[in-house]
N, C-alpha and C positions, 0 to 999 in steps of 0.2 A: 492644460496640465498639468498636474502636482510636480515640487521643485521636491527632490530629496536630497539629504546634505550624507551623500553616500558614506562616509567615515562612519557613521553610527551603524552601518551595518555589518562592520569589520568582525566584530567580533564571532558571528553566527553567520557572514555568507562563507560560501563556496567559495575555492581560491580563484584569482583570475588568471590570464592568463600570462601573466609577464610574472607570476608567483609559482607558476608550476615546477620549473627545473628544480629551486632553490627546497620546496616542498618535497620532490622525489628522492633529491641527495640525501636531506634530515630524515625519511623515509629509511631508505634504504641502508644507513647509518645505526639505527636506531636499534639496539641489542635484541629487546623480546621482539621485532618484527624480524632479525635474523635468523632466529630460534624458530619462527615461525616457517620460514623459507627452508630452513633445515628440515623441517620434518618432512619435506616435499621434497626432497632433491638431496638426502645424505651424504652420498658419495660425489656431491660435488663440492671442492674447496671452496670457502666463502668469498673469497676473492675473483672467482670463478664466475661463480652465483652472480655478484653483483657484477660483474665486466655486462657480463650476458643480459642481465638488466636494461643495462646502460646503453646497451646498445638497441635493446628493443624500444626503448624511450628516445632515439631518434627521432627525431622530426616532428615529436607531441608538443604543441605551445597551447592548445585549450584543454578544458576537461572532456568537451567531447572527444575528443581525437584520444585521449583516455580511455575514454569509455569502450570505442569504436577499436581500439587496437587490444587493449587486454582485458575490459572487462564483456562487449558483447560474446567473447570466443566463449569466455567462462559462461554464461549463463544460457548459449548456444548448448553444451556440450550437458548443463543440467536440465533442459529440456529435452533432449534427445535419452541422456541415463534415467531420469525419474521421473517422467512421466508420460502419457502415451498420444502428444501431441498438442500442442497450444496455439490455438486459432482468436482470430481477432478481426470484429466489423467494424470498421468508421463509416459505414456507409452513412448513416445519418448526419456526421459533419458534411458531407459534401453539399448538402441540401443547407446549409449555416449562413445567410447572408443577413443574418438580422446583429451579426456584433458588431464593437463599438470600431473595427476596422472598414473601409469601402466597402460599400455592396457588390463591390466587382472584385474584391479580394479572394483568389483561391483559399480553399477551405488546407489546403500546403503550407500557403505564406502566413495563415492566422496562429498566434499563441494560446494555447487553452491552459485551465486550471480544474484538473480533471479529480472531481472529488468522488471518491469510490468506498465498497465493502471493504475488509480487510481480513485478507486471508494468511496474510504470511508477512514475516516482519520488514524480508528483507529481498525476498521475491515479487512483490505484488510490481512493485516500480521497477523492477529488474526488466521483469517478462517486457512491461510497458514499452520499456526503454527498445528492445532489442523489436518489438512490432511495430514503434512509429516508424523506427529506422527502418521498416522492410516494406512498411505501407508509404514507403519518399515524402514522410514529413522530414523539414529540414533537421530536429533536433530532437533531442530526447527532454527528462523531464529532471528538476530540481525538486527534492523530497528533503522534507523536514526528519530528521533524526533526534528521538530523546537524547539528550547528554546522559540519563541513566545507563545506555550503553555503552558510552562511548567511554570504557574503565581503561584505555589504555592510551599513549599520545598516538601511538601508532594507527592504531584505529581511528581516530579524530582525523588525522593527517590522510590515511587512505580516503575515508566518505568524505572530504572536502575537496581529496581532487576526482571524486568519482559524480560531481555535482549535487552533494547533501549540505543543507543548512542545517543549523543546531539548533535544538527546541530544549526550550530549559524546563526542567523538572522539580518536583518538591519546593516548589517556592510558596512564601507565604500569599495571603490574600493582595494584597498590596504589591508585591515582585511580581505575580503572576499575573495583574492589568498591567503591567509598563514591558512585560516580557510579549505579552499578547500583541500589546498596539506595537511595537515595534517590529516582531515577527509579521504584525499585515501590514506595515510599511512595504518589508521588505518582499513580499511579494506580490503587493502591486505594482512595485519597482520593478520586481525581476518580467512582469507579463506587459508591462505598457511599456516600458525603456529600453532592459535588458535587452526584451522581445527571446524571452525563456517560457517554457511549459512548466508550470506546474501539478506535480502530483501529490493527494493529501486522504489520510482515511476520513471519513461520515463522521467518527467518535475518534475518540483516544482509547487503543487498545483495541482489540480484538474480541468481536460478542462469541462469549463461550458457547454459546449454545447456537452463531450462527443465523440468530434474526436479526438482521442489519438493520440499525435506525440511524439516522441523523441527527447527531447533538447539534440543539440551537448554538451553544455554545462554541461549536465550530464554524457558524454561518457570523456567530455574530462578529468571532477575533478576524475572519477574511473582509465583514465589510467595514471594521474598523480604520484599516489603512485610506477609507477611500472621503469615510461621514466626518471623521475629525476635521477636515477642511470646506467641512459644509456640502449640501447635498444628501438626497436620502440615499436610506440602506441599497432601494433597489440599484440607485445610479452609480453606489461604491462596486453592488457586486457583478454590475451590468458589464463596469470595466475590465474584470477576472474572466468574466466568457466560459463560464463555470458549465463543462461537461458531467453529467453524472455517469460513471463508469461500473458495470456489473462487471463482477471477477464471479468466475462458475468454475469451483474445482469438482471434479468426482469424487476425490477422496482425499481429505484431510490428515496428513502425517502426524498431525499435531492433535487429532481428535482422543486420543487418548492420555495427550499430557493434562487438554483440558478438562477431559470428565473426573481424573486425580485431583486438578487442582481445587473442583467442586464438592468433591468428597473430602477432603481437606479444609473447606471452608465450611460447610455443613456438619462438620464434626468439631471444629473451632475458628467459630468467628472471626480469631484474630488476626486467623494467617496470612501469613503475606510472602508473595514468592523471594528468594532470594537471587541476589545479580546472577548467582552459577544457575538457577530455574530458566533465568532469560535466555544466558546465552546455550543451554541442553531445547530451549525451545527456537531458537534459530539454527542450532545444527540441524535439528528433526526437520523444520520445515524446508530447510534448503536439499538435503539427502534423502527425505523422505518420499515414497513414490505417492503421486499427487494422479496417477489415472489421467483422462480427459481436463484440461485446464482451456476456458473462455473468456475471452474477454469483450465488451459488447460497449460501445458507447452511446448513449443516447442523446437526442439534440440537444444544444446547448439552452442552456437556459433563457439564456436571451430571447428566445423563440418564443417565452409564453412571461417571463418574470413581469412586464408592462402590466397585465392580468389583477396583481397582487399588489401594485403599488400604492392604491390607497389605502390599503390597512391598515390600520394601527399598528404602532412597533412592535409591539409582544406578539399580537397576533400575525401578523406577516411573517416573523419565524418562523411562529408554529407551520404556518399554512405551507409554506415555503420548504421547510423539513418533511412535512406529507408527502409533497408533493415532488421531491427529491426521490424517495424512497419508495416511492409509486414507479417512478420511472427505471429505479434499480431493480423493484422486484418483480417488473414484469419482464426485463429482459435475462433474467437469472436463464441461462440452460439448463436443463433438467436432465438427469442421469436415470437409468433403472432404480440404482440404491435409495432416491429421495421417495420413490412411489414404494418400495419393499417395507421403506421404514417408516413411513405413516401408516399400513397397514399392517405392519407389525406393532405398532404404539396403539391401534386404532382394534386391535384382534379381526380386522375384516381381508375381505379381498375386493375392494372398491376399485383398485388401481391395478389389479391382475394384467388389464391389457396393455402394460406399459414394460412388461420386464418377464422374463421367461425363467423355467423352473432351474436354468444354468445359471442365469444373472441373480436370484434367488439362492444357490448355491455357492455361487463364489463372495455373493458377500458375506455370508451367515460366515464361511471362513476367514476374511478381513477380518470382519466384528472379533472372531474369537481369538483371529492372532494381538490384536488391537489390546484388546481385552489383558489376554498375557501377558503382558507387560509393563503392566502395572504392578507396582510391588511396595502395598501400604501396608500393616498388621493387623488394619482392624479393617479389610476389602469386601466390601459391600458390590458382589458382583450383580443385583437386582440393578442398585440403585445406578452404578454404574454404566449397566447397560442400556438402561433406558437413557441416560445422561447422552450417551454416544449417537441410538438412534434417534432425539430429539434434534441434533445438531442437523440429522441427514433430513430430518423431514421438515423443517422449521424454512428452509428456501421455498420448497413446495406448499406451505401453507401461506408463505407471503403472495405467491404469486397466487394464485388461486383466488386469493384475497382480491388482489388488484383485477383479476379478469371477469371479477365476480362471480 
């Protein structure tokens, strides 16, 4: 087993058990965080607010304790208030007897690296945390968060208490290579020695058109932490026990923001989102209506990665990426809006047996409401409508390609 200098991870890792109490005190004494809390309970004096928080924090020793005490109820509230239910299928994990662990090990005792499509900046991993605990898994996931989102010290403290490690953005090519190597070593250390699960998106940023594709660069980064000490890429990835995870939203609350950005980039190729735009996306994603949400775990890639181990390196990553995409695409849970969108775009009724007139009326009303939220000086309604319809059609298109 590879030996790691744990101190090298200090700048990026989540807090350890012995650091939680100090981190909590620094958090509640942060002036900006106090203002945020005041917004939730303006009638409570600061001293009483902090006293109640300290009381609630009693007994919390680890980030997992913090998640269960503070974050799990919040996420449950979001599921109850802003979705029509969130379901989880981890049946494929129960047949996994080909991981780097003992063949006799229960799937609940194993640790996984979940590589998933990306629907929401905050909730993709938060929903997964709750569902893993509810399904009997002993721990949640650690996640990477871009430092571009950690705009205040209190945000960085809070996410580190919540099992997040930092991903550095806006680096030179040389800095990016070193950062990727460090992150990969940390992920290998977290899975194989800390015994943590990891969640990572299949690509940097969300697919604006919801046509989910795994970036080879993500897989190469994951392999770095093992291949740097010898062994093949397949050997390195096998240690991470990678599980392709499909996230299916009935409605994407950020669809209109993505469409708006598409027009802005079409009209001005140099357009870039601001930091405030990122925060608006986060807020909309959390508090917007999502309809039904479903998470599906495919079998870990360890059950088939040996089939690719003899391929040349570049061909290996390209083939692996396509295979993971296939696993993700064939496990979409499809909703009436997906079928309506493709019929709308193609001017047909090919999939009319998958939806009712009531489904179509509901989707049209939803679509009109989302388009009405877009405020652009030269608003191109036809283009924006097509963008949003494409977002809902692409999961079905990808599913149909895999199913032949």
